[in-house]
PDB file of the backbone (N, CA, C, O) and the ligand in Angstrom, with CONECT records:
HET     ZN  A 101       1
ATOM      1  N   UNK A   1       5.331 -13.914  29.327  1.00  0.00           N
ATOM      2  CA  UNK A   1       5.993 -13.059  28.333  1.00  0.00           C
ATOM      3  C   UNK A   1       7.489 -12.984  28.591  1.00  0.00           C
ATOM      4  O   UNK A   1       7.903 -12.634  29.696  1.00  0.00           O
ATOM      5  N   UNK A   2       8.281 -13.294  27.631  1.00  0.00           N
ATOM      6  CA  UNK A   2       9.727 -13.252  27.822  1.00  0.00           C
ATOM      7  C   UNK A   2      10.247 -11.837  27.626  1.00  0.00           C
ATOM      8  O   UNK A   2       9.695 -11.036  26.872  1.00  0.00           O
ATOM      9  N   UNK A   3      11.323 -11.570  28.334  1.00  0.00           N
ATOM     10  CA  UNK A   3      11.922 -10.251  28.127  1.00  0.00           C
ATOM     11  C   UNK A   3      12.774 -10.295  26.874  1.00  0.00           C
ATOM     12  O   UNK A   3      13.584 -11.199  26.671  1.00  0.00           O
ATOM     13  N   UNK A   4      12.563  -9.291  26.048  1.00  0.00           N
ATOM     14  CA  UNK A   4      13.296  -9.267  24.793  1.00  0.00           C
ATOM     15  C   UNK A   4      14.587  -8.469  24.911  1.00  0.00           C
ATOM     16  O   UNK A   4      14.775  -7.674  25.832  1.00  0.00           O
ATOM     17  N   UNK A   5      15.455  -8.707  23.961  1.00  0.00           N
ATOM     18  CA  UNK A   5      16.660  -7.900  23.858  1.00  0.00           C
ATOM     19  C   UNK A   5      16.284  -6.581  23.211  1.00  0.00           C
ATOM     20  O   UNK A   5      16.279  -6.449  21.987  1.00  0.00           O
ATOM     21  N   UNK A   6      15.968  -5.610  24.051  1.00  0.00           N
ATOM     22  CA  UNK A   6      15.516  -4.321  23.512  1.00  0.00           C
ATOM     23  C   UNK A   6      16.708  -3.411  23.274  1.00  0.00           C
ATOM     24  O   UNK A   6      17.524  -3.161  24.161  1.00  0.00           O
ATOM     25  N   UNK A   7      16.775  -2.933  22.060  1.00  0.00           N
ATOM     26  CA  UNK A   7      17.821  -1.985  21.743  1.00  0.00           C
ATOM     27  C   UNK A   7      17.257  -0.584  21.856  1.00  0.00           C
ATOM     28  O   UNK A   7      16.052  -0.412  22.040  1.00  0.00           O
ATOM     29  N   UNK A   8      18.102   0.409  21.750  1.00  0.00           N
ATOM     30  CA  UNK A   8      17.643   1.784  21.910  1.00  0.00           C
ATOM     31  C   UNK A   8      16.834   2.236  20.696  1.00  0.00           C
ATOM     32  O   UNK A   8      17.363   2.754  19.713  1.00  0.00           O
ATOM     33  N   UNK A   9      15.534   2.016  20.814  1.00  0.00           N
ATOM     34  CA  UNK A   9      14.644   2.411  19.706  1.00  0.00           C
ATOM     35  C   UNK A   9      13.553   3.302  20.249  1.00  0.00           C
ATOM     36  O   UNK A   9      12.407   3.230  19.806  1.00  0.00           O
ATOM     37  N   UNK A  10      13.899   4.136  21.198  1.00  0.00           N
ATOM     38  CA  UNK A  10      12.850   4.918  21.839  1.00  0.00           C
ATOM     39  C   UNK A  10      12.526   6.241  21.148  1.00  0.00           C
ATOM     40  O   UNK A  10      11.550   6.905  21.498  1.00  0.00           O
ATOM     41  N   UNK A  11      13.325   6.614  20.189  1.00  0.00           N
ATOM     42  CA  UNK A  11      13.028   7.864  19.504  1.00  0.00           C
ATOM     43  C   UNK A  11      12.752   7.638  18.034  1.00  0.00           C
ATOM     44  O   UNK A  11      13.548   7.014  17.332  1.00  0.00           O
ATOM     45  N   UNK A  12      11.619   8.148  17.568  1.00  0.00           N
ATOM     46  CA  UNK A  12      11.283   8.032  16.169  1.00  0.00           C
ATOM     47  C   UNK A  12      10.883   6.639  15.741  1.00  0.00           C
ATOM     48  O   UNK A  12      10.804   6.344  14.549  1.00  0.00           O
ATOM     49  N   UNK A  13      10.635   5.798  16.698  1.00  0.00           N
ATOM     50  CA  UNK A  13      10.343   4.405  16.336  1.00  0.00           C
ATOM     51  C   UNK A  13       9.066   4.288  15.534  1.00  0.00           C
ATOM     52  O   UNK A  13       9.010   3.540  14.557  1.00  0.00           O
ATOM     53  N   UNK A  14       8.036   5.021  15.937  1.00  0.00           N
ATOM     54  CA  UNK A  14       6.765   4.905  15.259  1.00  0.00           C
ATOM     55  C   UNK A  14       6.863   5.351  13.806  1.00  0.00           C
ATOM     56  O   UNK A  14       6.340   4.693  12.907  1.00  0.00           O
ATOM     57  N   UNK A  15       7.521   6.448  13.592  1.00  0.00           N
ATOM     58  CA  UNK A  15       7.639   6.963  12.230  1.00  0.00           C
ATOM     59  C   UNK A  15       8.377   5.957  11.348  1.00  0.00           C
ATOM     60  O   UNK A  15       7.958   5.685  10.224  1.00  0.00           O
ATOM     61  N   UNK A  16       9.474   5.409  11.864  1.00  0.00           N
ATOM     62  CA  UNK A  16      10.250   4.473  11.077  1.00  0.00           C
ATOM     63  C   UNK A  16       9.459   3.193  10.842  1.00  0.00           C
ATOM     64  O   UNK A  16       9.497   2.605   9.761  1.00  0.00           O
ATOM     65  N   UNK A  17       8.750   2.781  11.870  1.00  0.00           N
ATOM     66  CA  UNK A  17       8.045   1.525  11.767  1.00  0.00           C
ATOM     67  C   UNK A  17       6.906   1.593  10.761  1.00  0.00           C
ATOM     68  O   UNK A  17       6.679   0.650  10.002  1.00  0.00           O
ATOM     69  N   UNK A  18       6.196   2.708  10.761  1.00  0.00           N
ATOM     70  CA  UNK A  18       5.012   2.805   9.921  1.00  0.00           C
ATOM     71  C   UNK A  18       5.354   3.234   8.504  1.00  0.00           C
ATOM     72  O   UNK A  18       4.549   3.054   7.590  1.00  0.00           O
ATOM     73  N   UNK A  19       6.539   3.797   8.313  1.00  0.00           N
ATOM     74  CA  UNK A  19       6.938   4.159   6.975  1.00  0.00           C
ATOM     75  C   UNK A  19       6.341   5.459   6.481  1.00  0.00           C
ATOM     76  O   UNK A  19       6.473   5.791   5.303  1.00  0.00           O
ATOM     77  N   UNK A  20       5.689   6.199   7.356  1.00  0.00           N
ATOM     78  CA  UNK A  20       5.220   7.534   6.986  1.00  0.00           C
ATOM     79  C   UNK A  20       5.258   8.441   8.206  1.00  0.00           C
ATOM     80  O   UNK A  20       5.341   7.969   9.339  1.00  0.00           O
ATOM     81  N   UNK A  21       5.199   9.701   7.976  1.00  0.00           N
ATOM     82  CA  UNK A  21       5.259  10.653   9.083  1.00  0.00           C
ATOM     83  C   UNK A  21       4.003  11.481   9.141  1.00  0.00           C
ATOM     84  O   UNK A  21       3.309  11.655   8.140  1.00  0.00           O
ATOM     85  N   UNK A  22       3.718  11.989  10.316  1.00  0.00           N
ATOM     86  CA  UNK A  22       2.545  12.831  10.526  1.00  0.00           C
ATOM     87  C   UNK A  22       3.010  14.190  11.028  1.00  0.00           C
ATOM     88  O   UNK A  22       4.016  14.305  11.727  1.00  0.00           O
ATOM     89  N   UNK A  23       2.255  15.213  10.655  1.00  0.00           N
ATOM     90  CA  UNK A  23       2.536  16.548  11.168  1.00  0.00           C
ATOM     91  C   UNK A  23       2.173  16.566  12.661  1.00  0.00           C
ATOM     92  O   UNK A  23       1.279  15.837  13.090  1.00  0.00           O
ATOM     93  N   UNK A  24       2.862  17.394  13.445  1.00  0.00           N
ATOM     94  CA  UNK A  24       2.587  17.468  14.876  1.00  0.00           C
ATOM     95  C   UNK A  24       1.108  17.711  15.180  1.00  0.00           C
ATOM     96  O   UNK A  24       0.556  17.125  16.112  1.00  0.00           O
ATOM     97  N   UNK A  25       0.473  18.576  14.391  1.00  0.00           N
ATOM     98  CA  UNK A  25      -0.950  18.849  14.646  1.00  0.00           C
ATOM     99  C   UNK A  25      -1.803  17.629  14.335  1.00  0.00           C
ATOM    100  O   UNK A  25      -2.838  17.408  14.963  1.00  0.00           O
ATOM    101  N   UNK A  26      -1.363  16.841  13.362  1.00  0.00           N
ATOM    102  CA  UNK A  26      -2.105  15.619  13.044  1.00  0.00           C
ATOM    103  C   UNK A  26      -1.976  14.612  14.179  1.00  0.00           C
ATOM    104  O   UNK A  26      -2.935  13.917  14.516  1.00  0.00           O
ATOM    105  N   UNK A  27      -0.797  14.538  14.758  1.00  0.00           N
ATOM    106  CA  UNK A  27      -0.585  13.615  15.878  1.00  0.00           C
ATOM    107  C   UNK A  27      -1.469  14.017  17.040  1.00  0.00           C
ATOM    108  O   UNK A  27      -2.073  13.161  17.686  1.00  0.00           O
ATOM    109  N   UNK A  28      -1.551  15.326  17.317  1.00  0.00           N
ATOM    110  CA  UNK A  28      -2.419  15.814  18.385  1.00  0.00           C
ATOM    111  C   UNK A  28      -3.868  15.458  18.110  1.00  0.00           C
ATOM    112  O   UNK A  28      -4.606  15.018  18.992  1.00  0.00           O
ATOM    113  N   UNK A  29      -4.245  15.659  16.873  1.00  0.00           N
ATOM    114  CA  UNK A  29      -5.624  15.404  16.467  1.00  0.00           C
ATOM    115  C   UNK A  29      -5.974  13.917  16.660  1.00  0.00           C
ATOM    116  O   UNK A  29      -7.032  13.565  17.182  1.00  0.00           O
ATOM    117  N   UNK A  30      -5.071  13.095  16.230  1.00  0.00           N
ATOM    118  CA  UNK A  30      -5.281  11.649  16.326  1.00  0.00           C
ATOM    119  C   UNK A  30      -5.305  11.210  17.798  1.00  0.00           C
ATOM    120  O   UNK A  30      -6.164  10.431  18.209  1.00  0.00           O
ATOM    121  N   UNK A  31      -4.352  11.719  18.576  1.00  0.00           N
ATOM    122  CA  UNK A  31      -4.277  11.342  19.986  1.00  0.00           C
ATOM    123  C   UNK A  31      -5.572  11.719  20.685  1.00  0.00           C
ATOM    124  O   UNK A  31      -6.113  10.953  21.482  1.00  0.00           O
ATOM    125  N   UNK A  32      -6.051  12.893  20.376  1.00  0.00           N
ATOM    126  CA  UNK A  32      -7.281  13.367  20.991  1.00  0.00           C
ATOM    127  C   UNK A  32      -8.458  12.481  20.577  1.00  0.00           C
ATOM    128  O   UNK A  32      -9.289  12.107  21.405  1.00  0.00           O
ATOM    129  N   UNK A  33      -8.514  12.157  19.308  1.00  0.00           N
ATOM    130  CA  UNK A  33      -9.577  11.324  18.792  1.00  0.00           C
ATOM    131  C   UNK A  33      -9.580   9.943  19.449  1.00  0.00           C
ATOM    132  O   UNK A  33     -10.628   9.407  19.812  1.00  0.00           O
ATOM    133  N   UNK A  34      -8.382   9.388  19.590  1.00  0.00           N
ATOM    134  CA  UNK A  34      -8.240   8.019  20.123  1.00  0.00           C
ATOM    135  C   UNK A  34      -8.798   7.903  21.527  1.00  0.00           C
ATOM    136  O   UNK A  34      -9.228   6.824  21.932  1.00  0.00           O
ATOM    137  N   UNK A  35      -8.799   8.998  22.279  1.00  0.00           N
ATOM    138  CA  UNK A  35      -9.286   8.942  23.650  1.00  0.00           C
ATOM    139  C   UNK A  35     -10.764   8.570  23.695  1.00  0.00           C
ATOM    140  O   UNK A  35     -11.245   7.994  24.670  1.00  0.00           O
ATOM    141  N   UNK A  36     -11.484   8.915  22.608  1.00  0.00           N
ATOM    142  CA  UNK A  36     -12.918   8.644  22.619  1.00  0.00           C
ATOM    143  C   UNK A  36     -13.372   7.675  21.561  1.00  0.00           C
ATOM    144  O   UNK A  36     -14.562   7.599  21.256  1.00  0.00           O
ATOM    145  N   UNK A  37     -12.418   6.913  20.979  1.00  0.00           N
ATOM    146  CA  UNK A  37     -12.815   6.046  19.878  1.00  0.00           C
ATOM    147  C   UNK A  37     -12.176   4.685  19.961  1.00  0.00           C
ATOM    148  O   UNK A  37     -11.133   4.460  19.348  1.00  0.00           O
ATOM    149  N   UNK A  38     -12.779   3.750  20.714  1.00  0.00           N
ATOM    150  CA  UNK A  38     -12.241   2.380  20.853  1.00  0.00           C
ATOM    151  C   UNK A  38     -11.937   1.673  19.545  1.00  0.00           C
ATOM    152  O   UNK A  38     -10.924   0.979  19.468  1.00  0.00           O
ATOM    153  N   UNK A  39     -12.779   1.814  18.489  1.00  0.00           N
ATOM    154  CA  UNK A  39     -12.458   1.131  17.234  1.00  0.00           C
ATOM    155  C   UNK A  39     -11.117   1.549  16.658  1.00  0.00           C
ATOM    156  O   UNK A  39     -10.360   0.714  16.163  1.00  0.00           O
ATOM    157  N   UNK A  40     -10.820   2.854  16.723  1.00  0.00           N
ATOM    158  CA  UNK A  40      -9.551   3.315  16.209  1.00  0.00           C
ATOM    159  C   UNK A  40      -8.404   2.832  17.086  1.00  0.00           C
ATOM    160  O   UNK A  40      -7.347   2.452  16.582  1.00  0.00           O
ATOM    161  N   UNK A  41      -8.615   2.847  18.403  1.00  0.00           N
ATOM    162  CA  UNK A  41      -7.589   2.349  19.329  1.00  0.00           C
ATOM    163  C   UNK A  41      -7.257   0.894  18.995  1.00  0.00           C
ATOM    164  O   UNK A  41      -6.096   0.488  18.961  1.00  0.00           O
ATOM    165  N   UNK A  42      -8.311   0.136  18.753  1.00  0.00           N
ATOM    166  CA  UNK A  42      -8.111  -1.283  18.447  1.00  0.00           C
ATOM    167  C   UNK A  42      -7.319  -1.439  17.164  1.00  0.00           C
ATOM    168  O   UNK A  42      -6.445  -2.298  17.050  1.00  0.00           O
ATOM    169  N   UNK A  43      -7.645  -0.584  16.196  1.00  0.00           N
ATOM    170  CA  UNK A  43      -6.936  -0.644  14.928  1.00  0.00           C
ATOM    171  C   UNK A  43      -5.464  -0.293  15.101  1.00  0.00           C
ATOM    172  O   UNK A  43      -4.599  -0.954  14.527  1.00  0.00           O
ATOM    173  N   UNK A  44      -5.176   0.732  15.879  1.00  0.00           N
ATOM    174  CA  UNK A  44      -3.787   1.141  16.124  1.00  0.00           C
ATOM    175  C   UNK A  44      -3.037   0.013  16.822  1.00  0.00           C
ATOM    176  O   UNK A  44      -1.883  -0.271  16.500  1.00  0.00           O
ATOM    177  N   UNK A  45      -3.706  -0.631  17.786  1.00  0.00           N
ATOM    178  CA  UNK A  45      -3.075  -1.732  18.500  1.00  0.00           C
ATOM    179  C   UNK A  45      -2.733  -2.880  17.552  1.00  0.00           C
ATOM    180  O   UNK A  45      -1.668  -3.489  17.660  1.00  0.00           O
ATOM    181  N   UNK A  46      -3.640  -3.169  16.629  1.00  0.00           N
ATOM    182  CA  UNK A  46      -3.384  -4.252  15.683  1.00  0.00           C
ATOM    183  C   UNK A  46      -2.245  -3.879  14.749  1.00  0.00           C
ATOM    184  O   UNK A  46      -1.476  -4.729  14.299  1.00  0.00           O
ATOM    185  N   UNK A  47      -2.159  -2.584  14.471  1.00  0.00           N
ATOM    186  CA  UNK A  47      -1.071  -2.080  13.617  1.00  0.00           C
ATOM    187  C   UNK A  47       0.269  -2.277  14.339  1.00  0.00           C
ATOM    188  O   UNK A  47       1.246  -2.734  13.745  1.00  0.00           O
ATOM    189  N   UNK A  48       0.295  -1.930  15.610  1.00  0.00           N
ATOM    190  CA  UNK A  48       1.517  -2.100  16.407  1.00  0.00           C
ATOM    191  C   UNK A  48       1.924  -3.556  16.451  1.00  0.00           C
ATOM    192  O   UNK A  48       3.102  -3.888  16.323  1.00  0.00           O
ATOM    193  N   UNK A  49       0.936  -4.425  16.635  1.00  0.00           N
ATOM    194  CA  UNK A  49       1.222  -5.859  16.684  1.00  0.00           C
ATOM    195  C   UNK A  49       1.832  -6.332  15.380  1.00  0.00           C
ATOM    196  O   UNK A  49       2.756  -7.146  15.375  1.00  0.00           O
ATOM    197  N   UNK A  50       1.312  -5.819  14.271  1.00  0.00           N
ATOM    198  CA  UNK A  50       1.818  -6.204  12.960  1.00  0.00           C
ATOM    199  C   UNK A  50       3.248  -5.733  12.797  1.00  0.00           C
ATOM    200  O   UNK A  50       4.102  -6.464  12.293  1.00  0.00           O
ATOM    201  N   UNK A  51       3.505  -4.503  13.228  1.00  0.00           N
ATOM    202  CA  UNK A  51       4.862  -3.949  13.137  1.00  0.00           C
ATOM    203  C   UNK A  51       5.835  -4.797  13.954  1.00  0.00           C
ATOM    204  O   UNK A  51       6.942  -5.098  13.510  1.00  0.00           O
ATOM    205  N   UNK A  52       5.395  -5.181  15.170  1.00  0.00           N
ATOM    206  CA  UNK A  52       6.261  -5.983  16.037  1.00  0.00           C
ATOM    207  C   UNK A  52       6.529  -7.348  15.406  1.00  0.00           C
ATOM    208  O   UNK A  52       7.640  -7.874  15.484  1.00  0.00           O
ATOM    209  N   UNK A  53       5.515  -7.902  14.793  1.00  0.00           N
ATOM    210  CA  UNK A  53       5.694  -9.197  14.115  1.00  0.00           C
ATOM    211  C   UNK A  53       6.743  -9.098  13.024  1.00  0.00           C
ATOM    212  O   UNK A  53       7.568  -9.994  12.849  1.00  0.00           O
ATOM    213  N   UNK A  54       6.697  -7.987  12.291  1.00  0.00           N
ATOM    214  CA  UNK A  54       7.683  -7.782  11.235  1.00  0.00           C
ATOM    215  C   UNK A  54       9.084  -7.716  11.808  1.00  0.00           C
ATOM    216  O   UNK A  54      10.031  -8.256  11.237  1.00  0.00           O
ATOM    217  N   UNK A  55       9.205  -7.034  12.964  1.00  0.00           N
ATOM    218  CA  UNK A  55      10.502  -6.928  13.623  1.00  0.00           C
ATOM    219  C   UNK A  55      10.987  -8.295  14.073  1.00  0.00           C
ATOM    220  O   UNK A  55      12.165  -8.630  13.946  1.00  0.00           O
ATOM    221  N   UNK A  56      10.049  -9.082  14.603  1.00  0.00           N
ATOM    222  CA  UNK A  56      10.410 -10.398  15.120  1.00  0.00           C
ATOM    223  C   UNK A  56      10.928 -11.302  14.016  1.00  0.00           C
ATOM    224  O   UNK A  56      11.791 -12.150  14.245  1.00  0.00           O
ATOM    225  N   UNK A  57      10.399 -11.116  12.831  1.00  0.00           N
ATOM    226  CA  UNK A  57      10.865 -11.912  11.703  1.00  0.00           C
ATOM    227  C   UNK A  57      12.326 -11.569  11.398  1.00  0.00           C
ATOM    228  O   UNK A  57      13.089 -12.416  10.932  1.00  0.00           O
ATOM    229  N   UNK A  58      12.699 -10.323  11.666  1.00  0.00           N
ATOM    230  CA  UNK A  58      14.100  -9.938  11.567  1.00  0.00           C
ATOM    231  C   UNK A  58      14.534  -9.496  10.202  1.00  0.00           C
ATOM    232  O   UNK A  58      15.720  -9.531   9.876  1.00  0.00           O
ATOM    233  N   UNK A  59      13.580  -9.080   9.397  1.00  0.00           N
ATOM    234  CA  UNK A  59      13.965  -8.638   8.066  1.00  0.00           C
ATOM    235  C   UNK A  59      14.675  -7.292   8.149  1.00  0.00           C
ATOM    236  O   UNK A  59      14.342  -6.444   8.977  1.00  0.00           O
ATOM    237  N   UNK A  60      15.648  -7.117   7.282  1.00  0.00           N
ATOM    238  CA  UNK A  60      16.343  -5.836   7.227  1.00  0.00           C
ATOM    239  C   UNK A  60      15.900  -5.043   6.003  1.00  0.00           C
ATOM    240  O   UNK A  60      16.330  -3.909   5.794  1.00  0.00           O
ATOM    241  N   UNK A  61      15.044  -5.650   5.207  1.00  0.00           N
ATOM    242  CA  UNK A  61      14.536  -4.924   4.060  1.00  0.00           C
ATOM    243  C   UNK A  61      13.396  -4.027   4.456  1.00  0.00           C
ATOM    244  O   UNK A  61      12.766  -4.221   5.495  1.00  0.00           O
ATOM    245  N   UNK A  62      13.137  -3.053   3.632  1.00  0.00           N
ATOM    246  CA  UNK A  62      11.984  -2.206   3.900  1.00  0.00           C
ATOM    247  C   UNK A  62      10.734  -3.036   3.700  1.00  0.00           C
ATOM    248  O   UNK A  62      10.655  -3.845   2.776  1.00  0.00           O
ATOM    249  N   UNK A  63       9.747  -2.831   4.582  1.00  0.00           N
ATOM    250  CA  UNK A  63       8.515  -3.614   4.436  1.00  0.00           C
ATOM    251  C   UNK A  63       7.793  -3.251   3.156  1.00  0.00           C
ATOM    252  O   UNK A  63       7.910  -2.138   2.643  1.00  0.00           O
ATOM    253  N   UNK A  64       7.047  -4.215   2.657  1.00  0.00           N
ATOM    254  CA  UNK A  64       6.218  -3.950   1.489  1.00  0.00           C
ATOM    255  C   UNK A  64       5.133  -2.945   1.851  1.00  0.00           C
ATOM    256  O   UNK A  64       4.771  -2.805   3.019  1.00  0.00           O
ATOM    257  N   UNK A  65       4.623  -2.255   0.855  1.00  0.00           N
ATOM    258  CA  UNK A  65       3.531  -1.329   1.135  1.00  0.00           C
ATOM    259  C   UNK A  65       2.348  -2.078   1.716  1.00  0.00           C
ATOM    260  O   UNK A  65       2.196  -3.287   1.537  1.00  0.00           O
ATOM    261  N   UNK A  66       1.521  -1.327   2.415  1.00  0.00           N
ATOM    262  CA  UNK A  66       0.294  -1.917   2.964  1.00  0.00           C
ATOM    263  C   UNK A  66      -0.534  -2.502   1.831  1.00  0.00           C
ATOM    264  O   UNK A  66      -0.549  -1.982   0.715  1.00  0.00           O
ATOM    265  N   UNK A  67      -1.211  -3.579   2.136  1.00  0.00           N
ATOM    266  CA  UNK A  67      -2.108  -4.087   1.110  1.00  0.00           C
ATOM    267  C   UNK A  67      -3.263  -3.087   0.941  1.00  0.00           C
ATOM    268  O   UNK A  67      -3.605  -2.374   1.884  1.00  0.00           O
ATOM    269  N   UNK A  68      -3.856  -3.034  -0.241  1.00  0.00           N
ATOM    270  CA  UNK A  68      -4.841  -1.990  -0.548  1.00  0.00           C
ATOM    271  C   UNK A  68      -5.976  -1.933   0.458  1.00  0.00           C
ATOM    272  O   UNK A  68      -6.422  -0.840   0.805  1.00  0.00           O
ATOM    273  N   UNK A  69      -6.448  -3.046   0.927  1.00  0.00           N
ATOM    274  CA  UNK A  69      -7.591  -3.046   1.874  1.00  0.00           C
ATOM    275  C   UNK A  69      -7.205  -2.395   3.186  1.00  0.00           C
ATOM    276  O   UNK A  69      -7.976  -1.617   3.747  1.00  0.00           O
ATOM    277  N   UNK A  70      -6.016  -2.707   3.678  1.00  0.00           N
ATOM    278  CA  UNK A  70      -5.587  -2.102   4.930  1.00  0.00           C
ATOM    279  C   UNK A  70      -5.331  -0.624   4.753  1.00  0.00           C
ATOM    280  O   UNK A  70      -5.671   0.189   5.612  1.00  0.00           O
ATOM    281  N   UNK A  71      -4.725  -0.285   3.627  1.00  0.00           N
ATOM    282  CA  UNK A  71      -4.429   1.105   3.339  1.00  0.00           C
ATOM    283  C   UNK A  71      -5.749   1.904   3.276  1.00  0.00           C
ATOM    284  O   UNK A  71      -5.849   3.009   3.808  1.00  0.00           O
ATOM    285  N   UNK A  72      -6.737   1.320   2.621  1.00  0.00           N
ATOM    286  CA  UNK A  72      -8.022   1.994   2.490  1.00  0.00           C
ATOM    287  C   UNK A  72      -8.674   2.175   3.847  1.00  0.00           C
ATOM    288  O   UNK A  72      -9.301   3.199   4.120  1.00  0.00           O
ATOM    289  N   UNK A  73      -8.519   1.175   4.687  1.00  0.00           N
ATOM    290  CA  UNK A  73      -9.117   1.234   6.006  1.00  0.00           C
ATOM    291  C   UNK A  73      -8.482   2.359   6.832  1.00  0.00           C
ATOM    292  O   UNK A  73      -9.163   3.093   7.548  1.00  0.00           O
ATOM    293  N   UNK A  74      -7.177   2.466   6.711  1.00  0.00           N
ATOM    294  CA  UNK A  74      -6.470   3.520   7.413  1.00  0.00           C
ATOM    295  C   UNK A  74      -6.908   4.887   6.913  1.00  0.00           C
ATOM    296  O   UNK A  74      -7.169   5.802   7.694  1.00  0.00           O
ATOM    297  N   UNK A  75      -6.983   5.002   5.583  1.00  0.00           N
ATOM    298  CA  UNK A  75      -7.415   6.260   4.994  1.00  0.00           C
ATOM    299  C   UNK A  75      -8.835   6.610   5.424  1.00  0.00           C
ATOM    300  O   UNK A  75      -9.128   7.760   5.753  1.00  0.00           O
ATOM    301  N   UNK A  76      -9.691   5.637   5.420  1.00  0.00           N
ATOM    302  CA  UNK A  76     -11.095   5.851   5.805  1.00  0.00           C
ATOM    303  C   UNK A  76     -11.189   6.303   7.249  1.00  0.00           C
ATOM    304  O   UNK A  76     -11.940   7.220   7.584  1.00  0.00           O
ATOM    305  N   UNK A  77     -10.418   5.649   8.093  1.00  0.00           N
ATOM    306  CA  UNK A  77     -10.412   6.003   9.504  1.00  0.00           C
ATOM    307  C   UNK A  77      -9.936   7.432   9.696  1.00  0.00           C
ATOM    308  O   UNK A  77     -10.481   8.185  10.503  1.00  0.00           O
ATOM    309  N   UNK A  78      -8.918   7.788   8.945  1.00  0.00           N
ATOM    310  CA  UNK A  78      -8.352   9.133   9.057  1.00  0.00           C
ATOM    311  C   UNK A  78      -9.365  10.171   8.537  1.00  0.00           C
ATOM    312  O   UNK A  78      -9.565  11.219   9.151  1.00  0.00           O
ATOM    313  N   UNK A  79      -9.980   9.867   7.428  1.00  0.00           N
ATOM    314  CA  UNK A  79     -10.943  10.808   6.859  1.00  0.00           C
ATOM    315  C   UNK A  79     -12.165  10.929   7.762  1.00  0.00           C
ATOM    316  O   UNK A  79     -12.695  12.025   7.946  1.00  0.00           O
ATOM    317  N   UNK A  80     -12.602   9.838   8.313  1.00  0.00           N
ATOM    318  CA  UNK A  80     -13.747   9.862   9.223  1.00  0.00           C
ATOM    319  C   UNK A  80     -13.397  10.672  10.467  1.00  0.00           C
ATOM    320  O   UNK A  80     -14.224  11.417  10.993  1.00  0.00           O
ATOM    321  N   UNK A  81     -12.177  10.516  10.920  1.00  0.00           N
ATOM    322  CA  UNK A  81     -11.719  11.251  12.084  1.00  0.00           C
ATOM    323  C   UNK A  81     -11.742  12.750  11.806  1.00  0.00           C
ATOM    324  O   UNK A  81     -12.190  13.540  12.637  1.00  0.00           O
ATOM    325  N   UNK A  82     -11.254  13.132  10.629  1.00  0.00           N
ATOM    326  CA  UNK A  82     -11.204  14.555  10.294  1.00  0.00           C
ATOM    327  C   UNK A  82     -12.603  15.148  10.186  1.00  0.00           C
ATOM    328  O   UNK A  82     -12.807  16.330  10.462  1.00  0.00           O
ATOM    329  N   UNK A  83     -13.548  14.335   9.791  1.00  0.00           N
ATOM    330  CA  UNK A  83     -14.921  14.861   9.668  1.00  0.00           C
ATOM    331  C   UNK A  83     -15.697  14.642  10.953  1.00  0.00           C
ATOM    332  O   UNK A  83     -16.889  14.942  11.035  1.00  0.00           O
ATOM    333  N   UNK A  84     -15.011  14.121  11.946  1.00  0.00           N
ATOM    334  CA  UNK A  84     -15.624  14.023  13.280  1.00  0.00           C
ATOM    335  C   UNK A  84     -16.560  12.855  13.455  1.00  0.00           C
ATOM    336  O   UNK A  84     -17.397  12.849  14.357  1.00  0.00           O
ATOM    337  N   UNK A  85     -16.421  11.859  12.587  1.00  0.00           N
ATOM    338  CA  UNK A  85     -17.291  10.692  12.720  1.00  0.00           C
ATOM    339  C   UNK A  85     -16.452   9.455  13.023  1.00  0.00           C
ATOM    340  O   UNK A  85     -15.278   9.379  12.661  1.00  0.00           O
ATOM    341  N   UNK A  86     -17.053   8.521  13.672  1.00  0.00           N
ATOM    342  CA  UNK A  86     -16.390   7.237  13.884  1.00  0.00           C
ATOM    343  C   UNK A  86     -16.536   6.404  12.621  1.00  0.00           C
ATOM    344  O   UNK A  86     -17.595   6.415  11.993  1.00  0.00           O
ATOM    345  N   UNK A  87     -15.487   5.681  12.240  1.00  0.00           N
ATOM    346  CA  UNK A  87     -15.574   4.857  11.028  1.00  0.00           C
ATOM    347  C   UNK A  87     -16.662   3.801  11.138  1.00  0.00           C
ATOM    348  O   UNK A  87     -17.227   3.386  10.126  1.00  0.00           O
ATOM    349  N   UNK A  88     -16.955   3.372  12.327  1.00  0.00           N
ATOM    350  CA  UNK A  88     -18.012   2.349  12.481  1.00  0.00           C
ATOM    351  C   UNK A  88     -19.373   2.941  12.257  1.00  0.00           C
ATOM    352  O   UNK A  88     -20.337   2.209  12.029  1.00  0.00           O
ATOM    353  N   UNK A  89     -19.477   4.267  12.316  1.00  0.00           N
ATOM    354  CA  UNK A  89     -20.740   4.919  12.091  1.00  0.00           C
ATOM    355  C   UNK A  89     -20.968   5.215  10.595  1.00  0.00           C
ATOM    356  O   UNK A  89     -22.066   5.576  10.171  1.00  0.00           O
ATOM    357  N   UNK A  90     -19.899   5.049   9.826  1.00  0.00           N
ATOM    358  CA  UNK A  90     -20.037   5.340   8.397  1.00  0.00           C
ATOM    359  C   UNK A  90     -20.940   4.306   7.722  1.00  0.00           C
ATOM    360  O   UNK A  90     -20.919   3.116   8.035  1.00  0.00           O
ATOM    361  N   UNK A  91     -21.704   4.803   6.815  1.00  0.00           N
ATOM    362  CA  UNK A  91     -22.623   3.910   6.112  1.00  0.00           C
ATOM    363  C   UNK A  91     -21.886   3.175   5.022  1.00  0.00           C
ATOM    364  O   UNK A  91     -21.131   3.771   4.254  1.00  0.00           O
ATOM    365  N   UNK A  92     -22.103   1.894   4.957  1.00  0.00           N
ATOM    366  CA  UNK A  92     -21.432   1.102   3.916  1.00  0.00           C
ATOM    367  C   UNK A  92     -22.470   0.379   3.090  1.00  0.00           C
ATOM    368  O   UNK A  92     -23.102  -0.576   3.544  1.00  0.00           O
ATOM    369  N   UNK A  93     -22.631   0.848   1.880  1.00  0.00           N
ATOM    370  CA  UNK A  93     -23.603   0.206   0.994  1.00  0.00           C
ATOM    371  C   UNK A  93     -22.896  -0.759   0.052  1.00  0.00           C
ATOM    372  O   UNK A  93     -23.543  -1.400  -0.776  1.00  0.00           O
TER     373      UNK A  93
HETATM  374 ZN    ZN A 101     -12.047   6.707  15.460  1.00  0.00          ZN2+
END
């Protein structure tokens, strides 16, 4: 792994990168949930990877909105989390 030219992006990076913000209580809720939910952790990691890839490309434009499938997956994960269920446990007919 090469060392990158890291600029000072240590504050607010996640909010800027993802293009939306979360309430503090939502962040707590999510953080707590992630401790016991590998599928969500994996999803977040893939999201981070995608964000990093976008940065590596070096675009200065705002990223396009999430594609509908990814957006739906994120929403589903969030809704499942709020109802206390794992998204992988949700029934899909
Ligand atoms: Zn989860």
